[in-house]
matplotlib code that plots the C-alpha trace (Angstrom):
import matplotlib.pyplot as plt

x = [3.3, 3.0, 3.3, -0.3, -1.5, 0.9, -0.2, -3.9, -3.2, -1.2, -3.9, -6.6, -4.7, -4.1, -7.8, -8.7, -6.3, -7.8, -11.3, -10.3, -8.4, -11.3, -14.2, -12.7, -9.6, -10.8, -12.4, -15.5, -17.7, -20.4, -17.9, -14.4, -12.7, -9.3, -7.5, -4.7, -6.4, -3.7, -1.1, -2.3, -3.1, 0.5, 2.0, -0.1, 0.9, 4.6, 4.3, 2.0, 1.4, -1.4, -4.1, -3.8, -3.6, -6.6, -8.6, -7.8, -8.8, -12.1, -12.8, -12.1, -14.4, -17.3, -16.8, -16.3, -19.5, -21.4, -20.2, -20.2, -22.5, -22.2, -24.1, -25.6, -23.3, -22.1, -19.8, -17.8, -16.1, -15.2, -13.8, -11.7, -10.4, -9.4, -7.7, -5.8, -4.3, -3.5, -1.7, 0.4, 1.1, 2.3, 4.5, 5.9, 5.8, 9.2, 10.7, 13.1, 10.8, 12.1, 10.7, 10.0, 7.8, 6.0, 5.3, 4.1, 1.8, 0.3, -0.2, -2.0, -4.2, -4.9, -5.5, -7.1, -8.8, -9.7, -10.3, -11.5, -13.4, -14.5, -15.8, -17.7, -19.2, -20.3, -21.8, -23.7, -25.0, -25.9, -26.6, -24.7, -22.7, -19.4, -17.3, -18.9, -17.9, -14.5, -13.2, -13.0, -11.6, -8.8, -8.0, -7.9, -5.7, -3.3, -2.9, -2.8, -0.6, 2.6, 1.5, 0.7, 4.0, 5.9, 4.0, 4.1, 7.9, 8.1, 5.6, 7.4, 10.9, 13.7, 13.0, 9.4, 10.4, 12.7, 10.0, 7.5, 9.8, 8.8, 5.2, 6.0]
y = [28.0, 25.2, 21.6, 20.7, 23.5, 22.5, 18.9, 19.9, 22.3, 19.7, 17.0, 19.4, 20.0, 16.3, 15.6, 18.2, 16.7, 13.3, 14.5, 16.2, 13.1, 10.9, 13.0, 14.8, 13.0, 9.4, 7.2, 5.8, 2.9, 1.3, -1.4, 0.0, 3.4, 4.1, 7.0, 8.3, 8.7, 6.6, 9.3, 11.8, 8.8, 7.5, 10.9, 11.5, 8.0, 8.8, 12.1, 11.3, 7.6, 5.1, 6.8, 10.2, 8.7, 6.4, 9.2, 11.5, 9.0, 8.3, 12.0, 12.5, 9.7, 11.1, 14.7, 13.8, 11.8, 14.6, 17.3, 15.3, 12.3, 9.5, 6.9, 6.3, 6.3, 2.8, 2.6, -0.3, 1.9, 4.4, 1.5, 0.5, 4.0, 4.1, 0.7, 1.9, 4.7, 2.4, -0.1, 2.7, 4.2, 0.9, 0.4, 3.9, 5.9, 6.5, 3.8, 3.7, 3.5, 1.3, -0.7, -3.7, -1.8, 0.0, -3.2, -5.0, -2.2, -1.7, -5.4, -5.7, -2.8, -4.1, -7.7, -7.6, -4.2, -3.4, -6.9, -8.4, -5.8, -3.4, -6.3, -7.6, -4.1, -3.9, -7.4, -6.4, -3.2, -4.5, -8.2, -8.9, -12.1, -11.8, -13.3, -11.0, -8.1, -9.5, -10.1, -6.5, -5.5, -8.1, -6.6, -3.1, -4.3, -6.0, -2.9, -0.3, -2.1, -1.4, 2.2, 2.6, 1.2, 3.5, 6.6, 5.8, 5.4, 8.9, 10.5, 9.0, 9.5, 11.5, 14.5, 14.6, 14.1, 17.1, 19.2, 18.3, 18.2, 21.7, 20.5, 18.0]
z = [21.6, 24.1, 23.0, 23.6, 21.4, 18.7, 18.9, 18.7, 15.8, 13.9, 14.5, 13.3, 10.0, 9.5, 10.2, 7.6, 5.1, 5.9, 5.2, 1.9, 0.7, 1.6, 0.3, -2.7, -3.9, -3.7, -6.2, -4.6, -5.6, -3.5, -2.3, -2.9, -2.1, -3.7, -2.2, 0.0, 3.3, 4.9, 4.5, 7.2, 9.5, 9.1, 9.7, 12.8, 14.1, 13.5, 15.3, 18.2, 18.6, 18.3, 20.4, 18.8, 15.3, 16.0, 17.5, 14.7, 12.1, 13.9, 14.3, 10.6, 9.6, 11.7, 10.7, 7.0, 7.0, 8.8, 6.4, 3.2, 3.6, 1.1, 3.0, 6.4, 9.5, 10.4, 13.5, 12.1, 9.6, 12.3, 14.3, 11.3, 10.9, 14.6, 14.4, 11.3, 13.3, 16.2, 13.8, 12.3, 15.7, 17.1, 14.1, 13.7, 17.0, 18.5, 16.3, 13.4, 10.4, 7.6, 4.8, 7.0, 9.5, 6.7, 4.8, 7.9, 9.0, 5.6, 5.1, 8.5, 7.6, 4.1, 4.9, 8.4, 8.6, 4.9, 3.6, 6.8, 8.9, 6.1, 4.0, 7.0, 7.6, 4.0, 4.2, 7.3, 5.7, 2.2, 2.7, -0.5, -0.6, 1.3, -1.5, -4.1, -1.9, -1.2, -4.8, -6.0, -2.6, -3.0, -6.4, -4.9, -2.1, -4.5, -6.6, -3.7, -1.2, -3.1, -3.7, 0.0, 1.1, -1.2, -0.3, 3.4, 3.1, 1.6, 4.1, 7.2, 5.9, 7.6, 5.5, 6.5, 10.2, 10.0, 8.3, 11.0, 14.0, 15.0, 15.5, 18.2]

ax = plt.figure().add_subplot(projection="3d")
ax.plot(x, y, z, "-o")
ax.set_aspect("equal")
plt.show()
């Protein structure tokens, strides 16, 4: 199987996993979603880099919303999904992945993308007070950041790389 076909197939599987984790295995409230969507994005970033990971995350967001709508489409959330893949890709692609890179990447995603951009998108969509939207999201970030760091470490570890190395 040629490498482009392997890459597309692997990305399709990771996009499907992303959609399943987002739509079925997440806890969703109107202003907070707690889940593990970051895992397939981090793995795709490790394997294929920022543009593939960002594109895959954006595609998963659009397809997931089209197949399993929970609200109206808002392009800001798709932008955040894309940027999440880019951040992971810049941090992980063709690099030695250790705790420092994982902590920095997840902190950027949590603080800038999730707390900053996603809260802004919710504010624009709902008109609720920014601070009222931000407070529960800060609590979610404080709880989930260590979980994300630990699970990202496992998902991008040497064992995972060796398991997935045939998909490159």
